[in-house]
VODO-589709 format. One line per field, with one value per residue (C-alpha): x, y, z; residue in three letters; residue number from 1. Coordinates in Angstrom, 1 decimal. Example, Ala and Ser with C-alpha at 12.3 -4.5 7.8 and 13.67 -1.06 7.14 Angstrom:
2
xx: 12.3, 13.7
yy: -4.5, -1.1
zz: 7.8, 7.1
resn: ALA, SER
resi: 1, 2
***
This chain:
200
xx: -20.6, -17.8, -17.2, -19.1, -18.2, -16.3, -12.7, -13.0, -11.2, -13.3, -11.3, -11.2, -9.3, -7.8, -8.5, -7.0, -8.6, -8.4, -11.0, -12.1, -14.7, -15.5, -15.7, -18.1, -17.4, -20.1, -22.3, -20.6, -17.1, -14.2, -11.2, -10.3, -7.0, -6.3, -4.0, -3.1, -1.0, -0.1, -0.2, 2.8, 4.5, 4.3, 7.2, 9.2, 9.7, 13.1, 13.2, 15.8, 17.6, 17.8, 18.2, 14.8, 13.3, 10.1, 8.0, 8.6, 6.2, 4.0, 4.5, 2.5, 1.1, -0.8, -2.3, -4.8, -7.1, -9.5, -13.0, -15.3, -18.3, -17.5, -20.3, -20.8, -17.6, -15.9, -12.5, -11.9, -9.7, -8.2, -6.8, -4.7, -4.6, -2.1, 0.8, 0.6, 3.3, 4.7, 3.1, 4.4, 7.5, 10.4, 9.8, 9.0, 6.1, 3.9, 4.1, 1.4, -0.9, -0.9, -3.1, -4.3, -6.6, -7.5, -9.1, -10.3, -12.5, -11.6, -10.6, -7.7, -6.0, -6.2, -4.0, -3.2, -1.5, 0.0, 1.6, 3.2, 2.9, 5.9, 8.0, 7.5, 10.2, 12.6, 13.9, 17.4, 19.6, 17.7, 14.2, 11.6, 12.1, 9.6, 7.1, 7.6, 4.9, 4.3, 1.8, 1.1, 2.5, 3.9, 5.4, 7.2, 8.9, 8.0, 10.6, 12.7, 12.5, 15.2, 15.9, 14.1, 11.2, 9.0, 9.3, 7.8, 5.5, 6.2, 3.9, 5.5, 3.2, 5.7, 6.5, 5.8, 8.3, 8.9, 5.6, 3.5, 1.4, 2.1, -0.4, -1.7, 0.6, 3.7, 5.5, 4.8, 7.4, 9.8, 9.1, 12.4, 13.5, 14.1, 17.1, 17.1, 13.4, 13.1, 10.1, 9.5, 7.6, 5.4, 5.8, 3.4, 0.9, 1.5, -0.5, -3.7, -3.5, -5.8, -7.1, -8.5, -10.7, -10.8, -13.4, -13.7
yy: 3.4, 5.0, 8.1, 11.0, 13.5, 15.8, 16.8, 15.5, 12.1, 9.1, 6.5, 2.9, 2.2, -1.3, -3.4, -6.5, -8.6, -8.3, -6.4, -6.4, -4.6, -2.6, 1.1, 2.3, 5.3, 7.9, 9.5, 12.5, 11.8, 12.9, 11.6, 9.6, 9.8, 6.6, 6.3, 3.2, 2.7, -0.7, -1.6, -1.7, -4.7, -5.4, -5.0, -8.0, -8.9, -9.5, -10.4, -8.7, -7.5, -4.4, -6.5, -6.2, -4.3, -2.4, -3.3, -1.7, 0.8, -0.3, 0.7, 3.4, 3.9, 6.5, 7.1, 9.5, 8.1, 9.8, 8.3, 10.6, 8.5, 5.4, 5.8, 2.6, 0.9, -0.7, -1.0, -3.8, -3.5, -5.5, -4.2, -6.4, -6.6, -4.7, -6.6, -7.8, -7.0, -10.0, -9.8, -12.8, -14.9, -13.8, -13.7, -11.8, -9.6, -10.4, -8.6, -6.2, -7.4, -6.1, -3.4, -3.8, -1.8, -3.4, -2.1, -4.6, -2.4, 1.3, 2.6, 4.7, 2.1, -1.6, -3.4, -3.7, -1.5, -3.3, -2.1, -4.7, -4.5, -3.7, -6.6, -7.8, -6.8, -9.5, -10.4, -9.9, -7.4, -7.8, -7.3, -4.5, -3.6, -1.3, -2.7, -2.0, -0.8, -1.1, -0.3, 3.3, 6.4, 7.0, 4.0, 4.5, 2.0, 2.3, 3.2, 0.6, 0.1, 0.5, -0.9, 2.2, 2.8, 1.3, 2.5, 5.9, 5.9, 8.0, 10.7, 11.1, 9.0, 8.1, 4.6, 3.6, 3.9, 1.0, -0.8, 1.8, 0.9, 2.4, 4.8, 5.0, 2.3, 2.9, 0.2, -0.8, -0.2, -2.8, -4.9, -4.0, -4.2, -0.8, -1.6, 1.9, 1.5, -2.3, -2.3, -4.9, -3.5, -5.6, -5.4, -2.7, -3.5, -2.0, 0.9, 0.1, 0.6, 2.7, 3.5, 6.7, 7.3, 11.0, 11.6, 14.8
zz: -8.0, -5.9, -8.1, -9.6, -12.4, -10.1, -9.4, -5.8, -5.4, -4.3, -2.4, -1.5, 1.6, 2.3, 5.5, 7.2, 4.4, 0.6, -1.3, -4.9, -7.2, -10.3, -11.1, -13.9, -16.1, -14.9, -17.5, -19.1, -17.9, -20.0, -18.2, -15.1, -13.1, -11.3, -8.3, -6.5, -3.3, -2.1, 1.6, 3.8, 5.2, 9.0, 11.4, 12.5, 16.2, 17.9, 21.5, 23.6, 20.6, 18.2, 15.2, 13.7, 10.8, 10.2, 7.2, 3.8, 2.2, -0.7, -4.3, -6.1, -9.5, -11.3, -14.8, -16.6, -19.2, -21.6, -21.4, -23.5, -24.9, -22.8, -20.3, -18.3, -19.3, -16.3, -14.6, -12.2, -9.1, -6.3, -3.0, -0.9, 3.0, 4.9, 6.4, 9.9, 12.5, 14.5, 17.9, 19.9, 19.6, 17.5, 13.8, 10.6, 9.7, 6.8, 3.4, 2.3, -0.5, -4.1, -5.6, -9.3, -11.6, -14.9, -18.1, -20.6, -22.7, -22.7, -26.0, -24.8, -22.6, -21.8, -19.4, -15.8, -13.3, -10.4, -7.1, -4.8, -1.1, 1.2, 2.4, 6.0, 8.5, 9.5, 12.9, 11.7, 9.8, 6.4, 5.1, 5.0, 1.3, -0.4, -3.0, -6.7, -9.2, -13.0, -15.7, -14.8, -16.4, -12.9, -11.1, -7.7, -5.3, -1.7, 0.8, 2.6, 6.3, 9.0, 12.4, 13.8, 11.4, 8.7, 5.2, 3.9, 0.9, -2.2, -1.1, 2.3, 4.5, 7.4, 8.4, 12.0, 14.7, 17.1, 17.7, 15.7, 12.7, 9.3, 7.6, 4.0, 2.7, 4.8, 6.7, 10.3, 12.9, 14.2, 17.3, 19.0, 22.7, 24.4, 26.7, 28.3, 29.5, 29.5, 27.0, 24.4, 21.4, 19.1, 15.4, 13.9, 11.3, 7.8, 6.6, 4.5, 0.8, -1.2, -4.7, -6.0, -9.0, -10.0, -12.6, -14.7
resn: ASN, LEU, SER, SER, VAL, THR, ALA, THR, PRO, SER, SER, ILE, THR, GLY, THR, ALA, THR, ALA, LEU, SER, GLY, THR, GLU, ALA, VAL, PRO, THR, GLY, ALA, VAL, SER, VAL, THR, ILE, LYS, GLY, GLN, ALA, PRO, GLY, GLY, GLY, GLY, GLY, LEU, SER, LEU, LEU, SER, GLY, LEU, CYS, ASN, GLY, GLY, GLY, ALA, GLY, GLY, TYR, PHE, ALA, ARG, THR, ILE, ALA, VAL, THR, GLY, GLU, ASP, GLY, GLU, THR, LEU, SER, TRP, THR, LEU, GLY, ALA, TYR, GLY, PHE, GLY, LYS, LYS, ILE, TYR, GLN, GLY, ASP, GLY, THR, ALA, GLY, GLY, ASP, VAL, THR, VAL, THR, SER, ALA, THR, LEU, ALA, ASN, TRP, THR, GLY, THR, MET, THR, ALA, HIS, GLY, GLY, GLU, GLY, GLY, GLN, ALA, GLY, SER, ALA, GLY, GLY, SER, GLY, GLY, THR, ALA, SER, GLY, GLY, THR, THR, ASN, THR, THR, GLY, GLY, ASN, ALA, THR, HIS, PHE, ASP, GLY, GLY, ASP, THR, ALA, ASP, GLY, ALA, PRO, GLY, GLY, SER, ALA, GLY, VAL, ALA, GLY, VAL, ARG, GLY, SER, GLY, GLY, GLY, PRO, GLY, THR, PHE, ASP, PHE, GLU, ASN, SER, ILE, GLN, TYR, GLN, GLY, GLY, ASN, GLY, GLY, PRO, GLY, TRP, ILE, GLU, PHE, ILE, TRP, THR
resi: 1, 2, 3, 4, 5, 6, 7, 8, 9, 10, 11, 12, 13, 14, 15, 16, 17, 18, 19, 20, 21, 22, 23, 24, 25, 26, 27, 28, 29, 30, 31, 32, 33, 34, 35, 36, 37, 38, 39, 40, 41, 42, 43, 44, 45, 46, 47, 48, 49, 50, 51, 52, 53, 54, 55, 56, 57, 58, 59, 60, 61, 62, 63, 64, 65, 66, 67, 68, 69, 70, 71, 72, 73, 74, 75, 76, 77, 78, 79, 80, 81, 82, 83, 84, 85, 86, 87, 88, 89, 90, 91, 92, 93, 94, 95, 96, 97, 98, 99, 100, 101, 102, 103, 104, 105, 106, 107, 108, 109, 110, 111, 112, 113, 114, 115, 116, 117, 118, 119, 120, 121, 122, 123, 124, 125, 126, 127, 128, 129, 130, 131, 132, 133, 134, 135, 136, 137, 138, 139, 140, 141, 142, 143, 144, 145, 146, 147, 148, 149, 150, 151, 152, 153, 154, 155, 156, 157, 158, 159, 160, 161, 162, 163, 164, 165, 166, 167, 168, 169, 170, 171, 172, 173, 174, 175, 176, 177, 178, 179, 180, 181, 182, 183, 184, 185, 186, 187, 188, 189, 190, 191, 192, 193, 194, 195, 196, 197, 198, 199, 200
***
């Protein structure tokens, strides 16, 4: 069990591969606040050109649920992989995976919250859109990328600059060519997603 009856958040952090699991209501808990941040998209790579975008930031959801008397009931979750920046040859970064939290049995809420990962940056003038979210009482779309940076998350985690990975769900930086210094940057990976269960 990743949580205890305390106001201190317990977090699950994403990786380069998708994760899934369950979270049980601790004995004596009265409520849980669930927050989910989808991972960022990876930056695209453009050779000898500035026409390349970073990856978009992932979407974000949050919801508080009363759980008094529901000790041992479970929530299921999935946490997708972060997007990979393009490292060799010109091309697009990959999108970040989705984050979901599902309740099938809780008395005060059943359903699924979903946050979509950020879009991969493209080796061109488009791409790098932020992921959307649904199912929470708060649902926020991630920031879009630019030719200079990956997209920022709703809570202000900054997207990566050229060749730099995102953090906590932000987008990876674009793999652009620095003409002034004759440096070719690789596309940065998207920032890992995360889920928090805050039990009280």
